[in-house]
C-alpha positions in Angstrom: 108.4 123.0 111.8 110.7 124.2 114.6 109.2 123.7 118.1 107.9 126.8 119.8 110.2 127.5 122.8 108.9 128.6 126.2 111.3 131.5 126.3 109.9 132.8 123.0 106.3 132.7 124.3 107.3 134.5 127.6 109.4 137.2 126.0 109.6 137.4 122.2 105.9 137.5 121.6 104.7 139.0 124.8 103.5 142.3 123.3 101.2 140.6 120.8 100.1 137.9 123.2 98.9 140.6 125.6 96.2 141.5 123.1 92.8 140.4 124.4 91.9 138.3 121.4 95.3 136.8 120.9 97.0 135.2 123.9 98.9 131.9 124.0 96.2 130.2 121.8 96.7 132.8 119.1 100.5 132.4 119.2 100.1 128.6 118.9 97.9 129.1 115.9 100.5 131.3 114.2 103.2 128.7 115.0 101.2 125.9 113.5 100.5 127.9 110.3 102.2 127.6 106.9 102.2 130.8 104.7 103.1 130.8 101.1 104.4 134.2 100.0 104.7 134.6 96.3 107.0 137.5 95.3 110.0 138.8 97.3 110.0 142.3 95.9 108.6 145.5 97.3 105.5 143.9 98.9 107.1 140.7 99.9 110.2 142.2 101.5 107.9 144.4 103.6 105.4 141.6 104.6 107.9 138.8 105.3 109.8 140.4 108.2 106.5 141.1 110.1 105.3 137.5 109.5 108.6 136.1 110.8 108.6 138.6 113.7 105.1 137.4 114.6 106.2 133.8 114.8 104.6 132.2 111.7 105.6 128.5 111.9 106.6 128.0 108.3 107.1 130.6 105.6 107.7 129.6 102.0 109.1 132.4 99.9 108.9 132.0 96.2 110.6 134.3 93.6 112.7 133.5 90.5 114.3 137.0 90.3 117.7 138.3 91.4 118.5 141.5 93.3 119.3 144.5 91.1 120.3 148.1 91.9 116.9 149.3 90.7 115.2 147.3 93.5 116.9 148.9 96.4 114.8 152.0 96.7 111.8 150.0 97.7 112.8 146.4 98.5 114.0 146.8 102.1 115.3 143.2 102.7 118.3 143.7 100.4 121.4 145.9 100.1 124.1 146.6 97.5 126.1 143.5 98.5 123.1 141.4 97.4 123.0 142.6 93.8 123.0 139.6 91.5 121.9 137.1 94.2 118.6 135.2 94.3 115.9 137.2 96.1 114.3 134.1 97.6 117.5 132.6 99.0 118.8 135.9 100.2 115.5 136.8 101.8 115.2 133.4 103.6 118.8 133.7 105.0 118.1 137.1 106.3 114.7 136.2 107.7 116.0 133.0 109.4 118.5 135.1 111.3 115.6 137.2 112.7 113.7 134.3 114.4 114.8 130.8 115.1 111.2 129.7 115.7 110.4 130.1 112.0 111.1 127.5 109.3 111.8 129.7 106.3 111.9 127.9 102.9 113.0 129.4 99.6 111.7 128.5 96.2 114.1 130.3 93.7 112.0 129.6 90.6 108.8 130.8 89.0 105.8 129.1 90.5 103.5 127.9 87.8 101.5 124.8 86.8 101.8 121.8 89.1 104.5 123.5 91.2 102.1 126.3 92.1 99.3 123.9 92.8 101.6 121.8 95.2 102.8 125.0 96.9 99.3 126.3 97.5 98.1 122.9 98.6 100.8 122.8 101.3 99.9 126.3 102.7 97.2 127.5 105.0 97.3 131.0 103.5 98.8 132.6 100.4 100.1 136.2 100.0 100.2 137.6 96.5 103.2 139.9 96.5 103.6 139.7 92.8 103.8 142.4 90.1 102.0 140.8 87.2 98.5 139.9 86.2 99.2 136.4 84.9 100.6 135.2 88.2 97.8 136.7 90.1 95.3 134.9 87.9 97.1 131.6 88.4 97.2 132.1 92.2 93.5 132.9 92.2 92.6 129.8 90.2 94.6 127.5 92.4 93.3 129.1 95.6 89.7 128.8 94.5 90.2 125.2 93.3 91.9 124.2 96.6 89.7 126.4 98.8 92.7 128.3 100.2 92.4 131.9 101.4 94.7 134.4 99.9 95.6 138.1 100.4 96.1 140.3 97.3 97.9 143.6 97.2 99.2 145.6 94.3 100.8 149.0 94.0 101.8 151.3 91.2 102.7 155.0 90.9 101.1 156.5 94.1 98.2 154.1 94.3 97.6 150.7 96.0 94.9 148.2 96.7 94.3 145.4 99.2 91.7 142.7 99.7 91.3 139.1 101.0 89.8 136.3 99.1 88.5 133.5 101.3 86.4 130.3 100.9 83.6 129.8 100.1 84.4 132.9 97.9 80.8 134.1 98.3 82.0 137.6 97.7 83.8 136.6 94.5 87.4 136.1 93.5 90.1 138.0 91.7 88.6 137.1 88.3 85.2 138.6 89.4 87.0 141.9 90.0 89.2 141.9 87.0 87.6 139.6 84.3 89.5 141.2 81.4 93.1 141.1 80.5 94.8 144.4 81.0 97.2 145.7 78.4 100.9 145.3 79.3 102.5 148.4 80.6 105.3 149.8 78.3 108.2 149.2 80.7 108.5 149.3 84.5 105.7 151.2 86.3 106.8 154.3 88.3 106.5 153.9 92.0 107.7 155.5 95.3 109.4 153.2 97.8 107.1 153.7 100.8 104.0 152.5 99.0 104.9 148.8 98.7 106.1 149.0 102.3 102.7 150.3 103.4 100.8 147.6 101.6 103.2 144.8 102.4 102.8 145.6 106.1 99.0 145.6 105.7 99.2 142.2 104.0 101.1 140.9 107.0 98.6 142.5 109.4 95.7 140.8 107.6 97.6 137.5 107.5 98.2 137.5 111.2 94.5 138.4 111.9 93.3 135.7 109.6 95.5 133.0 111.0 94.6 133.9 114.6 90.8 134.6 114.2 90.0 133.1 110.8 88.3 136.3 109.8 89.0 139.6 108.1 86.7 142.6 107.1 88.4 142.6 103.8 86.8 139.3 102.7 84.0 141.3 101.2 85.6 144.7 100.5 88.6 146.1 98.7 90.7 148.9 100.1 92.1 151.5 97.7 94.7 154.2 98.5 95.5 157.4 96.6 98.9 158.5 97.9 98.8 161.7 95.8 96.0 163.0 98.0 96.3 160.7 101.1 92.8 159.4 100.4 91.6 155.9 101.5 88.5 154.3 100.0 86.7 151.0 100.8 84.4 149.4 98.3 82.1 146.4 98.6 83.0 143.3 96.6 80.4 141.1 95.0 80.7 137.8 93.2 80.0 137.6 89.4 77.3 134.9 89.0 78.9 133.7 85.8 82.6 134.0 86.8 84.5 131.2 85.0 86.7 130.6 88.1 84.3 130.8 91.1 80.9 131.1 89.4 78.9 128.7 91.5 77.0 131.5 93.3 73.4 132.3 92.8 
């Protein structure tokens, strides 16, 4: 981890350090933190710049995909010159140029099995910026097993959802919410570009709040958004007593 410079604390981060519950202590907590961000697409390319801007000490960015023309309407870290390049490597190069205080690490392969377990074990917090159910289930299982908090978001069409799963997972885990396998969609889902930007930024906000205060109101709720009608909804989450992943609750 790169040392936090005195010039950064006095100028770069002064606007967030001025918050009453943040200050120098909050900045030092961010600088000491290691965040694993899985997926450098629409959600990830929106969340990552805010995490880097806030001064996260170490950001590991994992994605095995390459930039394509179809990505550019919503994946704001990339441009046409990046087409064909690794998303993880390109994102880390771009993010490192934004903030020398941050140690940005790329994993340009699919995280699964022991590699996923090792990456989660090394992190203080995981952001699920993926676009498939199988990877979310694997992240959930690893985070529950290792007692690592993680922030989930997903978007499709004009809808999005956001929640935080945190130990001891007394309000359940991802498997409690979605215990059944969903049928695979026939081709890419339609989506408008601003939607992953909104939810990626919200993931970054909750990540910063969690790392500074070790708390989030979303640990027991899930936030839903209907962009067609500009309607927000918050629902309470509960643990399933017989969940095969986290089912140790009474």
